[in-house]
C-alpha positions in Angstrom: -26.0 -2.2 8.1 -29.5 -2.8 9.4 -29.8 -4.3 12.9 -32.3 -6.7 14.4 -35.1 -4.6 16.0 -34.8 -1.8 13.6 -32.2 0.9 12.9 -28.8 0.9 11.4 -25.2 0.7 12.6 -22.0 1.6 10.8 -20.5 -1.8 10.3 -19.6 -4.7 8.1 -20.7 -8.2 7.5 -17.7 -10.5 8.1 -17.3 -13.7 6.1 -15.0 -16.2 7.7 -14.1 -19.8 7.0 -12.3 -21.8 9.7 -10.7 -25.2 9.6 -11.8 -28.0 12.0 -9.1 -26.9 14.4 -10.6 -23.3 14.3 -7.8 -21.7 12.3 -9.3 -18.9 10.1 -8.3 -19.9 6.6 -10.4 -17.3 4.6 -11.9 -14.0 5.6 -13.6 -11.0 3.9 -15.4 -8.0 5.1 -18.5 -7.0 3.1 -21.2 -4.4 3.2 -23.7 -6.9 1.9 -26.7 -7.5 4.2 -27.0 -11.1 3.1 -24.5 -14.0 3.0 -25.9 -16.0 0.1 -23.7 -14.4 -2.6 -20.5 -15.0 -0.6 -20.7 -18.8 -0.2 -19.0 -19.7 -3.5 -16.3 -17.0 -3.3 -15.5 -18.1 0.3 -15.5 -21.7 -0.6 -13.0 -21.0 -3.4 -10.8 -19.0 -1.0 -11.0 -21.8 1.5 -10.0 -24.3 -1.2 -7.1 -22.1 -2.2 -6.0 -21.9 1.5 -6.2 -25.6 1.9 -4.0 -26.1 -1.2 -1.5 -23.6 0.1 -1.4 -25.3 3.5 -1.1 -28.8 1.9 1.7 -27.6 -0.4 3.7 -26.1 2.5 3.2 -29.3 4.6 4.5 -31.4 1.7 7.5 -29.0 1.2 8.4 -29.2 4.8 8.4 -33.0 4.6 5.3 -33.6 6.8 3.3 -36.6 5.7 -0.4 -36.3 5.2 -2.4 -37.0 8.3 -5.3 -39.4 8.6 -8.4 -37.7 7.3 -6.6 -35.3 5.0 -8.2 -36.8 1.9 -11.9 -36.7 1.0 -13.8 -39.9 1.6 -11.3 -41.3 4.1 -13.9 -42.2 6.6 -17.6 -43.2 6.8 -18.5 -39.9 8.5 -20.6 -37.0 7.2 -19.2 -37.3 3.7 -20.1 -40.9 3.3 -22.0 -42.1 0.3 -24.8 -43.3 2.6 -26.2 -39.8 2.9 -25.3 -38.5 -0.6 -27.3 -35.6 -2.0 -26.8 -32.3 -3.6 -23.5 -30.8 -2.6 -22.0 -34.2 -2.1 -19.9 -35.4 -5.1 -17.7 -38.3 -4.1 -14.9 -39.2 -6.4 -15.1 -42.5 -8.2 -13.4 -45.2 -6.0 -11.3 -46.5 -8.8 -9.8 -43.2 -9.7 -6.9 -42.3 -7.4 -6.4 -38.9 -9.0 -10.1 -38.0 -8.2 -9.6 -39.0 -4.5 -7.6 -35.8 -4.0 -9.9 -33.5 -6.0 -11.1 -31.6 -2.9 -8.8 -30.9 0.0 -11.8 -30.0 2.1 -13.7 -33.0 3.3 -16.9 -31.3 4.4 -17.9 -27.6 4.3 -20.5 -26.5 6.9 -22.5 -23.3 6.5 -25.3 -21.6 8.3 -28.8 -20.9 6.9 -27.7 -17.5 5.7 -25.9 -19.2 2.8 -28.7 -21.6 1.9 -29.8 -21.4 -1.7 -30.2 -24.0 -4.5 -27.3 -22.4 -6.3 -25.0 -22.8 -3.4 -26.2 -26.3 -2.7 -25.6 -27.4 -6.3 -22.4 -25.5 -7.0 -19.3 -27.5 -7.8 -17.0 -27.9 -4.9 -16.3 -30.0 -1.8 -19.1 -31.8 0.0 -21.2 -29.5 2.1 -24.0 -29.2 4.6 -25.8 -25.9 4.5 -28.4 -25.4 7.2 -31.9 -24.9 5.9 -33.0 -23.3 9.2 -32.0 -22.8 12.8 -30.2 -25.8 14.4 -33.0 -26.3 17.0 -35.5 -26.5 14.2 -33.4 -28.9 12.1 -33.0 -31.3 15.1 -36.8 -31.1 15.8 -37.6 -31.8 12.2 -35.3 -34.8 12.3 -37.1 -36.2 15.3 -40.6 -35.4 14.1 -40.2 -36.1 10.4 -42.1 -38.9 8.6 -39.6 -38.7 5.8 -41.6 -36.1 3.8 -40.0 -32.7 3.4 -42.3 -29.9 2.2 -39.8 -27.8 0.2 -40.4 -25.9 -3.0 -36.9 -26.7 -4.3 -35.6 -30.2 -4.9 -32.1 -29.1 -3.9 -33.3 -27.7 -0.5 -35.4 -30.8 0.1 -32.4 -33.0 -0.5 -30.2 -30.8 1.8 -32.9 -30.9 4.5 -33.0 -34.7 4.2 -29.2 -34.9 4.4 -29.2 -32.7 7.5 -31.7 -35.1 9.1 -29.4 -38.1 9.0 -27.4 -39.1 12.0 -24.2 -38.0 10.2 -25.8 -34.7 9.2 -26.9 -33.8 12.7 -23.6 -34.8 14.2 -21.5 -32.9 11.6 -23.6 -29.8 11.8 -23.7 -29.8 15.5 
């Protein structure tokens, strides 16, 4: 694997997905130097893990906790800041309310691509740059986002909302 500053090391690129309580729910070691291609497989693995955890919780007789279902609050997944990667279920369809067990998926800029932003799956925030740059852009923005891709522009705009900044932070 190449290292910053030049040279190589014998190593791997770990892909990890953690839950809000920092439990690792999906992991993979790769020899790929970029993360972009691993977003969708890791998202699927995380969704499978969430389904397994939910099934075991139900089998053990534990009721669902507040916040277990998508759209249960007005936080980062609210329809106010909808954009690519955010697909809320129709409010009148109870079956669709449980379509995604993951309320919000957060990913760093290494996973940022139009394909990953627009892929089917749970709502997500994928950084379009470094956190310090995202917050500076949110403070200094006049609303115009100079992106070549409409999907990246929409994600950058979503990251600039109060909810986006708070969730990603």
